[in-house]
C-alpha positions in Angstrom: 95.1 86.6 121.4 96.8 90.0 121.4 96.6 92.7 118.7 100.1 91.8 117.6 99.0 88.1 117.3 96.0 89.2 115.2 98.3 91.1 112.8 100.6 88.2 112.3 97.9 85.6 112.0 95.9 87.7 109.5 99.0 88.3 107.3 99.8 84.6 107.4 96.3 83.6 106.3 96.5 86.1 103.4 99.9 84.6 102.5 98.5 81.1 102.5 95.8 82.1 100.0 98.3 83.8 97.7 100.8 80.9 97.9 98.2 78.2 97.0 98.4 78.7 93.2 96.5 82.0 93.0 96.1 83.6 89.6 97.3 87.2 89.9 95.0 88.3 87.1 91.8 87.2 89.0 89.6 90.4 89.3 88.4 91.5 92.7 84.7 91.7 93.1 83.4 95.2 92.8 86.9 96.7 92.4 89.2 97.8 89.7 92.2 95.8 91.1 93.2 92.2 90.4 94.4 89.8 93.1 98.0 90.6 92.0 97.5 94.3 92.4 95.8 94.0 95.8 98.6 91.7 97.0 101.2 94.2 95.7 99.4 97.0 97.5 99.4 95.0 100.8 103.1 94.3 100.4 103.9 98.0 99.8 101.6 99.2 102.6 103.2 96.6 105.0 106.6 98.0 104.2 105.4 101.5 104.7 103.8 100.7 108.1 106.9 98.7 109.2 109.1 101.7 108.3 106.9 104.1 110.2 106.8 101.8 113.1 110.6 101.7 113.2 110.7 105.5 113.4 111.0 106.6 109.8 109.0 109.4 108.3 107.1 108.2 105.2 104.7 110.7 103.8 101.9 109.1 101.8 98.9 110.8 100.4 97.0 113.6 102.2 95.0 111.5 104.7 91.8 111.7 102.7 90.2 108.6 101.0 90.8 110.3 97.6 94.4 111.2 98.4 95.1 107.7 99.6 93.7 106.2 96.4 95.9 108.5 94.3 99.0 107.6 96.3 98.1 103.9 96.0 97.9 104.2 92.2 101.2 106.0 92.0 102.9 103.4 94.2 101.6 100.4 92.2 102.7 102.0 88.9 106.3 101.8 89.9 106.2 98.4 91.6 105.9 95.7 89.0 105.9 92.6 91.2 102.6 90.7 90.9 103.7 87.1 91.7 101.2 86.0 94.5 103.6 83.7 96.2 106.4 86.3 96.4 103.9 89.0 97.6 102.4 86.7 100.1 105.8 86.1 101.7 106.4 89.9 101.7 103.0 90.6 103.4 103.8 88.1 106.2 107.4 89.4 106.6 106.4 93.1 106.8 103.6 92.3 109.3 106.3 90.7 111.5 108.5 93.7 110.9 105.9 96.1 112.1 105.2 94.0 115.2 108.9 93.8 116.0 109.4 97.5 115.6 106.3 98.4 117.6 107.6 96.2 120.5 110.5 98.6 121.0 108.2 101.7 121.3 105.8 103.1 123.7 102.2 102.2 122.6 101.2 105.8 123.4 103.9 107.4 121.3 102.5 109.5 118.5 103.3 108.7 114.9 102.2 110.2 111.6 100.5 107.6 109.3 98.7 107.8 105.9 95.5 108.3 107.9 96.9 111.1 110.0 98.4 111.2 113.5 97.7 108.4 116.0 99.6 106.5 118.6 101.5 103.3 118.1 98.8 101.1 119.5 96.2 102.6 117.2 98.6 102.3 114.2 98.7 98.5 114.9 94.9 98.6 114.8 95.1 100.5 111.5 97.5 97.9 110.0 95.2 95.1 111.0 92.1 96.8 109.6 94.0 97.3 106.3 95.0 93.7 106.1 91.5 92.4 106.9 89.8 94.6 104.3 92.1 93.7 101.4 92.6 90.2 102.6 88.8 89.7 102.5 88.7 91.0 98.9 91.5 88.5 97.9 89.7 85.6 99.7 86.4 86.3 98.0 88.1 86.6 94.6 89.9 83.3 95.1 86.8 81.7 96.6 88.8 80.8 99.7 88.2 81.2 103.4 88.4 84.8 104.5 90.2 85.9 107.7 87.6 88.3 109.2 86.3 86.9 112.5 84.9 88.3 115.7 88.1 87.9 117.7 90.3 89.8 115.3 87.7 92.5 114.5 87.7 93.6 118.2 91.3 94.8 117.6 90.3 97.1 114.7 87.9 99.2 116.8 90.6 101.7 118.2 91.4 102.6 114.6 87.8 102.6 113.4 86.8 105.0 116.2 89.7 107.3 115.4 89.0 107.2 111.6 85.3 108.0 111.7 85.7 111.8 112.0 88.4 111.7 109.3 86.3 110.0 106.6 83.0 111.9 106.9 81.5 112.7 103.6 79.1 115.3 102.2 76.1 113.2 103.2 76.7 114.3 106.8 76.4 118.0 106.1 74.2 119.6 108.8 73.5 116.2 110.3 72.4 116.2 114.0 72.0 112.8 115.7 73.4 110.7 118.5 74.1 107.0 117.8 75.0 104.3 120.2 76.8 101.4 118.6 76.9 98.0 120.1 79.6 96.0 118.2 79.5 92.6 119.9 80.5 93.3 123.5 82.0 96.7 122.7 80.0 100.0 123.1 80.7 103.5 121.9 78.8 106.5 120.7 79.0 108.7 117.6 77.3 112.1 118.0 76.9 114.4 115.0 76.6 118.2 115.5 76.3 120.2 112.3 77.7 117.3 110.4 80.8 116.9 112.6 81.0 113.6 114.5 82.5 113.1 118.0 83.2 109.6 119.1 83.0 108.8 122.9 82.8 105.8 125.1 79.2 106.7 126.2 76.5 108.9 124.6 76.4 112.4 125.9 72.6 112.3 125.7 69.8 109.9 125.0 70.7 108.2 121.7 68.4 108.8 118.7 69.3 105.5 117.3 71.0 102.4 118.8 72.6 100.0 116.4 73.5 96.5 117.5 75.7 94.8 114.9 77.7 91.6 114.6 81.5 92.5 114.7 82.2 91.0 111.3 79.3 92.8 109.7 80.4 96.0 111.3 83.9 95.8 109.8 82.7 94.8 106.4 80.0 97.5 106.4 82.5 100.1 107.6 85.0 99.2 104.9 82.4 99.3 102.1 82.4 95.5 101.5 78.8 95.2 102.6 75.8 97.5 102.5 73.4 98.1 105.3 70.6 96.2 103.6 72.9 93.3 103.1 73.8 93.2 106.8 70.1 93.5 107.8 69.1 90.8 105.3 71.6 88.5 106.9 70.2 89.3 110.4 73.5 90.8 111.4 72.3 94.2 112.5 69.2 95.7 114.2 68.4 99.3 115.0 66.0 100.9 117.4 65.3 104.1 119.4 63.4 107.3 118.8 64.7 107.4 115.2 65.5 103.8 114.1 65.5 104.7 110.4 68.8 106.5 111.0 70.4 103.1 111.3 70.2 102.8 107.5 71.7 106.3 107.0 74.6 105.9 109.4 77.0 104.0 107.1 76.2 106.5 104.3 77.7 109.3 106.3 81.2 108.0 105.7 83.5 107.2 102.8 85.4 103.9 103.4 89.1 104.6 103.9 
């Protein structure tokens, strides 16, 4: 499977859920949105990403979690479509539109996205991450099978690594620590200095805390769908090192995008 395959497969699985008689008024667990609103957001975001992938400039929010939330609310307010079947088709179509547009561009070409500048390859990772997060919410609300699995999560890591320094919250103020993350077979380090994180392939010094986590748990934890205690209770994560207790604090240093 390629990253492009993962985008299309994920969008199709979301569409299947929405087109199987979904009630648009079903509330999402732990969120203000309904299934219809989440689907509308995915359709709008898919069009936005496809347009950017095709070379259009589409300013959206200010790149912060709060700015994105405000932009989402404004976009939904002027987009009345809430039919799950219609929106499912749009989600699948726009995912293919992005993949087709990206195929004609250099993966290293820089683009400006709602989460700030990144290259085209990372933008694809961003789109996949976005689909998986909201797709998971829709699946849980509809009590259907979710589409987050180890294979597709691997393709979200380029975006997750890029996004970490952009979504640090006040809990990281003055924080100093070096973390080594082992997400399935992938490894990378996050080192905080005065509350500012730097993400590297290898730790610059001996890690204070090593976190080994199942890929699915990593994504759901990073996107705020799980908490660290939930992941630990399900035996999906373990932390060790000189300061293993930092493993519980790590996810609290970020605000989910």
